[in-house]
Short mmCIF file of the C-alpha atoms (twelve columns), coordinates in Angstrom:
data_MODEL
# 
_entry.id   MODEL 
# 
loop_
_atom_site.group_PDB 
_atom_site.id 
_atom_site.type_symbol 
_atom_site.label_atom_id 
_atom_site.label_alt_id 
_atom_site.label_comp_id 
_atom_site.label_asym_id 
_atom_site.label_seq_id 
_atom_site.Cartn_x 
_atom_site.Cartn_y 
_atom_site.Cartn_z 
_atom_site.pdbx_PDB_model_num 
ATOM 1   C CA . MET A 1   94.660  147.203 86.146  1 
ATOM 2   C CA . PHE A 2   98.012  147.699 87.872  1 
ATOM 3   C CA . ALA A 3   98.186  147.986 91.646  1 
ATOM 4   C CA . GLN A 4   99.104  151.495 92.750  1 
ATOM 5   C CA . THR A 5   102.231 150.677 94.730  1 
ATOM 6   C CA . PRO A 6   104.468 153.202 96.475  1 
ATOM 7   C CA . ASN A 7   108.107 153.765 95.647  1 
ATOM 8   C CA . PRO A 8   110.171 150.701 96.608  1 
ATOM 9   C CA . PRO A 9   111.091 148.963 98.760  1 
ATOM 10  C CA . TYR A 10  107.969 146.907 99.441  1 
ATOM 11  C CA . TYR A 11  107.141 143.203 99.296  1 
ATOM 12  C CA . ALA A 12  105.349 141.008 96.757  1 
ATOM 13  C CA . VAL A 13  103.626 137.728 97.561  1 
ATOM 14  C CA . ILE A 14  103.455 135.741 94.328  1 
ATOM 15  C CA . PHE A 15  100.858 132.958 94.362  1 
ATOM 16  C CA . THR A 16  100.962 130.649 91.344  1 
ATOM 17  C CA . SER A 17  98.289  127.960 91.082  1 
ATOM 18  C CA . ILE A 18  96.550  125.301 89.034  1 
ATOM 19  C CA . LEU A 19  92.892  124.642 89.852  1 
ATOM 20  C CA . ASN A 20  91.236  121.236 90.007  1 
ATOM 21  C CA . THR A 21  88.172  122.686 88.259  1 
ATOM 22  C CA . VAL A 22  86.579  126.110 87.964  1 
ATOM 23  C CA . ASP A 23  84.259  126.252 90.957  1 
ATOM 24  C CA . PRO A 24  81.858  129.164 91.624  1 
ATOM 25  C CA . ASP A 25  82.790  128.882 95.320  1 
ATOM 26  C CA . TYR A 26  86.424  129.523 94.381  1 
ATOM 27  C CA . ILE A 27  85.533  132.831 92.725  1 
ATOM 28  C CA . LYS A 28  83.327  133.810 95.670  1 
ATOM 29  C CA . THR A 29  86.066  132.930 98.174  1 
ATOM 30  C CA . ASN A 30  88.724  134.761 96.175  1 
ATOM 31  C CA . ASN A 31  86.629  137.939 95.945  1 
ATOM 32  C CA . PHE A 32  85.905  137.797 99.686  1 
ATOM 33  C CA . LEU A 33  89.606  137.394 100.509 1 
ATOM 34  C CA . ILE A 34  90.561  140.410 98.413  1 
ATOM 35  C CA . LYS A 35  88.090  142.529 100.399 1 
ATOM 36  C CA . GLU A 36  89.503  141.148 103.659 1 
ATOM 37  C CA . ALA A 37  93.108  141.865 102.621 1 
ATOM 38  C CA . GLU A 38  92.168  145.437 101.669 1 
ATOM 39  C CA . LYS A 39  91.191  146.048 105.316 1 
ATOM 40  C CA . LEU A 40  94.632  145.116 106.660 1 
ATOM 41  C CA . LYS A 41  97.498  147.393 107.585 1 
ATOM 42  C CA . GLY A 42  100.255 147.263 105.008 1 
ATOM 43  C CA . TYR A 43  98.180  145.956 102.097 1 
ATOM 44  C CA . LEU A 44  99.172  147.868 98.950  1 
ATOM 45  C CA . GLY A 45  97.191  146.164 96.182  1 
ATOM 46  C CA . GLN A 46  96.917  143.089 94.031  1 
ATOM 47  C CA . GLU A 47  97.165  141.935 90.414  1 
ATOM 48  C CA . ILE A 48  95.572  138.693 89.200  1 
ATOM 49  C CA . ALA A 49  95.655  136.742 85.941  1 
ATOM 50  C CA . ARG A 50  94.117  133.320 85.379  1 
ATOM 51  C CA . ASN A 51  94.002  130.890 82.514  1 
ATOM 52  C CA . ASP A 52  95.136  127.306 83.041  1 
ATOM 53  C CA . LEU A 53  97.832  128.776 85.275  1 
ATOM 54  C CA . GLY A 54  96.773  131.427 87.772  1 
ATOM 55  C CA . VAL A 55  99.119  134.110 89.057  1 
ATOM 56  C CA . SER A 56  98.157  136.460 91.860  1 
ATOM 57  C CA . VAL A 57  100.600 139.038 93.181  1 
ATOM 58  C CA . SER A 58  99.731  140.948 96.327  1 
ATOM 59  C CA . TYR A 59  101.870 143.834 97.528  1 
ATOM 60  C CA . TRP A 60  102.667 144.592 101.166 1 
ATOM 61  C CA . SER A 61  104.595 147.178 103.156 1 
ATOM 62  C CA . SER A 62  106.455 144.693 105.353 1 
ATOM 63  C CA . LEU A 63  107.072 141.051 106.165 1 
ATOM 64  C CA . LYS A 64  105.182 141.618 109.424 1 
ATOM 65  C CA . ASP A 65  102.104 142.681 107.415 1 
ATOM 66  C CA . ILE A 66  102.399 139.557 105.237 1 
ATOM 67  C CA . GLN A 67  102.588 137.392 108.354 1 
ATOM 68  C CA . ALA A 68  99.469  139.071 109.767 1 
ATOM 69  C CA . TRP A 69  97.632  138.223 106.532 1 
ATOM 70  C CA . ARG A 70  98.897  134.647 106.665 1 
ATOM 71  C CA . GLN A 71  97.492  134.302 110.192 1 
ATOM 72  C CA . ASN A 72  94.148  135.977 109.384 1 
ATOM 73  C CA . THR A 73  91.295  133.621 110.318 1 
ATOM 74  C CA . HIS A 74  89.469  134.007 106.993 1 
ATOM 75  C CA . HIS A 75  92.689  133.458 105.076 1 
ATOM 76  C CA . GLN A 76  93.476  130.319 107.101 1 
ATOM 77  C CA . LEU A 77  90.019  128.890 106.353 1 
ATOM 78  C CA . ALA A 78  90.500  129.644 102.650 1 
ATOM 79  C CA . ILE A 79  93.921  127.978 102.648 1 
ATOM 80  C CA . ASN A 80  92.412  124.805 104.103 1 
ATOM 81  C CA . SER A 81  89.485  124.898 101.684 1 
ATOM 82  C CA . GLY A 82  91.842  125.492 98.770  1 
ATOM 83  C CA . LYS A 83  93.969  122.477 99.684  1 
ATOM 84  C CA . GLN A 84  90.895  120.258 100.057 1 
ATOM 85  C CA . HIS A 85  88.780  121.459 97.132  1 
ATOM 86  C CA . PHE A 86  90.154  124.080 94.763  1 
ATOM 87  C CA . TYR A 87  93.820  123.543 93.982  1 
ATOM 88  C CA . LYS A 88  95.658  120.811 92.176  1 
ATOM 89  C CA . LYS A 89  98.941  122.579 92.920  1 
ATOM 90  C CA . TYR A 90  100.196 125.951 94.138  1 
ATOM 91  C CA . LYS A 91  103.393 127.718 95.078  1 
ATOM 92  C CA . VAL A 92  103.949 130.865 97.147  1 
ATOM 93  C CA . ARG A 93  106.960 133.117 96.743  1 
ATOM 94  C CA . ILE A 94  107.738 136.202 98.807  1 
ATOM 95  C CA . ALA A 95  110.025 138.794 97.260  1 
ATOM 96  C CA . LEU A 96  111.425 142.188 98.155  1 
ATOM 97  C CA . VAL A 97  110.738 144.709 95.389  1 
ATOM 98  C CA . GLU A 98  113.797 146.932 95.186  1 
ATOM 99  C CA . ARG A 99  112.946 148.688 91.926  1 
ATOM 100 C CA . ASP A 100 109.972 149.060 89.655  1 
ATOM 101 C CA . TYR A 101 109.422 150.652 86.266  1 
ATOM 102 C CA . LEU A 102 106.323 151.697 84.346  1 
ATOM 103 C CA . PHE A 103 105.913 151.974 80.580  1 
ATOM 104 C CA . VAL A 104 102.833 153.580 79.066  1 
ATOM 105 C CA . ASN A 105 102.377 153.807 75.288  1 
ATOM 106 C CA . ALA A 106 100.515 157.088 74.950  1 
# 
């Protein structure tokens, strides 16, 4: 399902990753973090796809809101756990969304 984002501008945090192995704790941690992010000011939604390569895009109102999420205690613990246990490799990109378009084949 697509995140219900407002009209631009807004920000996207693009998290691309490769897991070491599929770990039930990873799924549990990921689900918990989504619920935590939903509580924060400026969180607009998220879209996730995972095969061998995982891509998660979260949407935020401002860079300040992204920074607050980055500094969130639960998120910090998950980052450390991810580096130690879950991820072989990951990259984070932060982008300003200036335009968006939607196509629906009715």
